[in-house]
Structure formats: structure tokens, C-alpha cells
N, C-alpha and C positions, 0 to 999 in steps of 0.2 A: 504494498499500500505505501504509495507517495505520499509524503509529508507537505502539508499545504503549510507553503511561506508566508509570512505577513508579507504583506505590500511595501512597494520602496515607497509610492506616493501617498500612502496611509500615514507614514511617520510622520509626526507632530514636531515641528521645529528644527534644529540640526540642521539648519541652510548650510553651512560652511562644510561640516562633513559631506554632506549628499554631496554640495556641488564638486568637492574631492573626487571622489568617486567616481565621479561622470566625465570627470576630465582625463583623467586615464584609462576610460574607455574608450572616451573619442578620439584620443592622441597618446597609444600606449607605450611611445617613446618617453613620456613625462617620466615614468622612473618608480613606480607604487606612490602610496601614500601610507603614512604612519599615524596612526590615530589615538591621540594622547586624551584618557580623562577617566572620571572615577567610574565605578560600576555600576551600570542599570542606567546608562546614558544612550542605548540603542547603538552601539557601535557595533555589536556582532549582528544585530536585527537587519543594519543597513548592509552589513557585506554581503549578506546571506541572502536580501531581499534582491540584488542589484543582477545577481544571477538570472533570474525569474525574467528580469527585462534584456536578454540578450539573445541575439538566435542561435538554432542549431548551427554546429558547424556540417562542413562538407570534410571529412577523413577519409585516407587509406583505409579499404575494409581489409580486417586482419592485423591489420599494425598495432602492436602494444603502446606504442608511443602517441598514436593519432596523430599523424603525418599529416597537415594539410593538404587535401586532393590537389594535384595539377602545382602544389609550389616545390618542385622539383630541387631548388637551389637548396632549400632548408630540409628534405628527407634523411631520414636516420641510415645507419649503417646497414640495418636489414631490408628498408625500402629502398635504397639502391643497389643492393645485391640480386633483391626480384629483378629489379628494372637492367638488371645487367645481365640475368639470366632468360630476361626475353619474358617475363612474364607479364601480362597485362593487367593493369594494376584497377579496382574498381574503387566508387566512390560510397561513401556509408555518411549517416546523417547521424551526430551526437549532439545531447544538449549541452549548452555549458553548464558548469557544476561549479559547487566550491569545494577544495581540496584542503583539510585542514591537515598541519604540520603540528604533530603533540611533541610537548616541550622535552619527553623522552626519547625521541630519534636519535639514531645515532648519524653518523656521515654516511655509511654502506647503505643505512635505511632511507637517506634524503637523495643522494646519488644514485644508487644503483652500484652493484657488484659485479665483476669478471670473476667467472669460474676460470682458475688459473689453470687446473690440474686438469677439466675436460678439455681445456684449450690444447695441453700438452699432448694429452692421449687421443684426440682426435684429429689433432689440426683444425679444430674451428673455433669460433667464439660463440660463448654463451655469456649474454647477459640478462640478471638478474633487474629487472625495472625498479625504480627507487621513486619516491615521494614525486620528485621534479618532472619522472616521464609521467606521471597521473597529474600533473598539473599543468601540462603542454596543454595551453588553447583554452585554458581554464582560470581561475582566481585562487590561487594559492592564498589562504587566509592561516596568519599567525597569531593567534591569541598571547598574550602575554610576551611577547617578544625580546621584551627586555630580559628576561630570566631564561633565555635560550641563549646558548653556548657561543660566545664570539664566534670561534671558526664557521660555527654553524650558516651564522646571520651573515659571514663573508662569503661563503658558499649559495649561498639564497641570491644575494646582490649582485657578486660576480654573473652567477645563470641568468637573472632579470635581464642584466645589462646586456649580455653578449648575446640572448636568446638560445644558447648552445650548452648542453651541459657535455661535457666532454671529462671521462674517465680513462684512465690510463693504470694499468699494474702489470709488473712486470715485463713490459716492453710492448705489451699488449692493449689497445685502445677501442676506443668504443664512443660513439658521438650520437647524440638526437638533439632533434629540438626542442627547446625549454623556455616556449614563450607564453609567460603569462601575466596576469595583472596581481601583483604583490602587494599585499593590505596585510599588514602589523599594527595590533593595539597595542596597548600597555596602561597600567596604572603607575603613575609617575612615583605614588607614594609608596611601591614597591622597589623601587629603583631606575635609573635610567640608562639609557644606551650611550656608548664611549663616542666621543663628538665623531670622529672618524666614521663610524656606523650610521648613525645621525644622516650627515649629509648627504648620503649616497640614498635618501627615500629622497624622491624628487619632491613629494607634497608631505607636509605634516600637518595635521589638527589638533587646536586642543578642543575639547569637549568639556562641556559642564549642563549636570543636571537643569531643566526649565528652570526660571524662577518667577516667569508671568503665568498670572494664577487663573487665566481662562485655559490658556495650553497647560497647565497641569492638570487640570478638569477632564480635559480633550484627548489627553493621553490614557487618562485612567477608563474613562467611557470606552476608546478604540480596543484599549487592548482588553476588555472585560467582553465585548462585543465578540472580539475575534476568539476567544478563548469559550464563550460559547455556542460558536455555529462559524468554526472557519471558511466553509466554503460561502456559506451566503454571506460573511464579511469580505471574502475577496471576490464575489460579483460584484459587489457595490464600488470596486474601483478596478474592475476590469479594463472599463473603459480608459483610466484616467493610464493606468497601465501601458495599456498596448499607444496612446497617444504621445506615451515619453519614449515606449520602446521605439515607436516609431521617426522620433526625432534626433535620436541618438543615432540612429541610423543615418538620417540627412546630413547631423552634424560632422559624423568621419567623412562624408563624401565631400563636404566642406570646407573641413579642416586638410585633406590630402591634396585638395587644389587652392589652399590659400597661400599667397604671396606676403611675404613678409617686408613693407617698403621701408626702405631706407632711415627714414626719420624715425620710425620705428626701434630701428636698431640701436639708433644716436640715443635716444632716453631707455633703451635697456641697460646702456652699458653706462650713463650716466647714473642710472640707479644703481647700480649694483657698486658701481668706485663709491658714490657718493657714501654706501653702505659699510664697505672696508672689506665686501667678502674675499674671500682665497680661492683661488682660481676661476675656471672658466666653466664650472657646472650647474650654478646659481644661472650665470645667464641665458644658457640653452633651456636650462628648465623654465625659467620667467615666459621665454619668447613661447615653449610648447604649451604652458598654461593658457598663456593668454590666447594663443590660437586656437585652444579648446573652449575657452570662454566665448570668445566671438562667435565661433560655430553654433554652441549650443542654443546662442541669444539670435543665432539667424543672420549675422552679421559677413562680410566677406573680406572686412579685413578687423584689424584690431583696432578698439576705441579705447579712449583714457578709463572706462570701468572695466576692461578686459586687463588693462595692465595693473590697475587699482587693486582688482580681486586675484590675480594671480601671485602679486608680491606677497601678498597675506599670507599664504598659501605656500610660497617657495623659497622665503629669504628669511624668516624670522629662525628657525634654527641651522641656517648656515652663520650667523653673527659670530664673533668671539669677544665673547663678554666674562668682566672677572664673577667670583663665587657671589651671590647676592645681588646682582647687577639684575634688573628686570629688563625684558626685551621692549615692553611696548613703547618707551622713549625713542627706540630704534625708529619700531614702525611706523609711529606716530610722524619721525621726521620724515621716513620715505613717502609716506603718505603726504606732506606736504610737498617736497619734493617734486612728486608727482603732477602736483598741481601747479607746481611753477612753472614745471616744463610746457605745459599746454598751454600754459598762461602766456608763457613767453613763445610760443610757435605763432607763426606766420598766418 
């Protein structure tokens, strides 16, 4: 029996978190999102609901890594071997799903393992797929990512950045596509991520419980209604879910075709230099998030609003600050600077 997921469009408030998730769907190269906040703020609900908005994928039938059908340049070692042997590969349709990574996972469970003894005995490779294989084409969800071993977080972020999982043991190697939307959630009270790891998440969102009285009451009403009759509750949001799903697909196409104007690049560089962030990852992420923002809003070019929203998600976690310093002043200065850039524009 398929479990009914709480609808994405029924989540009350938490607009910034929902926006960050949608940005990553529209422009996957943003590099995932880390959601920080106390328990009970719809973090996991939003992640699981997101998968229901996304269309089924066309994959290679029989491929344990669900290689995208027709995407020959990213085929796994097995699919390439099947092609080389003259086999005609067939398509199969699979739904998008959320793959969860447990905190107890080992490196072999995450990356997969090569059976060295089998290879020596038969001369053939035998690969046992790991969580990265399951995650290919899906959403990889890591709850309490701050409690995961640093080297495993590194492994996830490397695979997310490259889109490939490469395993080598004793001179024998195997690779398969590992393109997924990485979503990490954490409670900052239980410890933080190292700055080097934090920087590699494309976007970071800090969430808190709703303080608006009417919104808090509406959260209770909707949750009770969902628990009373999940199917009936879902049917009431089917229209809004389908509308958002269609908007996402349109935004993907719009984002892929969007050209970034020279004056936007000037503004982006000015913003990151003003903030004093290290490296160029912030610049690229800021541009990509702004593209996603514009595309979701139905625009064919980046506007001030897009840069402003993207900056709030892509920059705060990349600013170096001394212990006990707050980031609010930094971001207020950034928003003021964005306003000045547009005020001074010809």
C-alpha cells in the first residue's frame, strides 16, 4: 500500500525553505540545500512532499543504477558494456522518490562495493550498488547531517558536485551516474557542520516555528484533517499540486534557455566582493539561484527581486565571522548594497 504524502502546497508558511527546494529542482547545479532548524518545523515533510511534484523518469530497463535512457554520455559501466555487446537498451518509467541515508551508514554502504575476489576468480567486475546508486535521479535526504561522519559528508558532496560515483579497489574500478538533489537537515543545537563542508551546500535555510497566531492555528487544522483522512485531504490539494508541478517543468525549460546579462554579472561580483566571501562558489551559486528564481516567477531575465532572494540563501553560510558574531548585519548590508546597485543603474 502506497503511503499518502502530505502535499507540498498544503504546508503553511516556511516560504524560504520551500523556495530553496524548488530552486534546486529547477537548476540542479545549485548544489543542494541544507535546512537548519528546530524539530517540528516541516523540514522532512517538505522534502518528502517535493518528490510528489516531480515527473517520472525514463531510465534504462534493467539498470540497477537507473541510468537516464538516451543519456549515453553518463551511462554506468554496465550499460556501456551492454551497448558495446550490441544489446538494444529499452526505456522504463520510474517515479521520483526520496532516498534516505541513515546515520549508521558505512562508506561501503554509501558508495557501493567491488567484489575483488570475484574479479580475480572470473576476470569480471561485480559491483554491489550503494545508497548513491539508489539516489541517482532521485532526492537524497540526510536527516541530522551534522551528526554524519565528515568523510561521508565529503563523499556525498563530491558525488553531488560531479554527478558520478567512482569506486576503485585494488586497481579495479567502476563508475555510475550519481545525479541527485541533496537535502540535508539538522538541528543547530546538536552541533554544526565544519565551515568547509557548509560552504559546499549550494543553499542554506534557517527555519523556525511560525509565530503568527492564525498560521499556527491553520497548521493544526490541516494536520488534523490530513491525519483524519489522508486521501480526502490530498484530493483537496490535487489542483494546486498539479499547477505547481506544471510551473516547475516550465521553469526548468525557461532556466535552461536563460542568458545572464553582463550587468547582472557585474552586480553579482560586486555583491560577493562586498561581502568578502572566499573563492568563486558563492558567485556561481548566486547566479544559478537567481536564474531559478526568475524562471519560477515566469521571467526570462534576472530581476532585482531574484538577486535579493538568491543572496539570502546562497551567501550567509559563506561569510567568515568570529565566534558569537551574527550574520544578520552582513545580510542587511548586502540587501542595502543590492538596492544601491539598482538605484545607480542607468
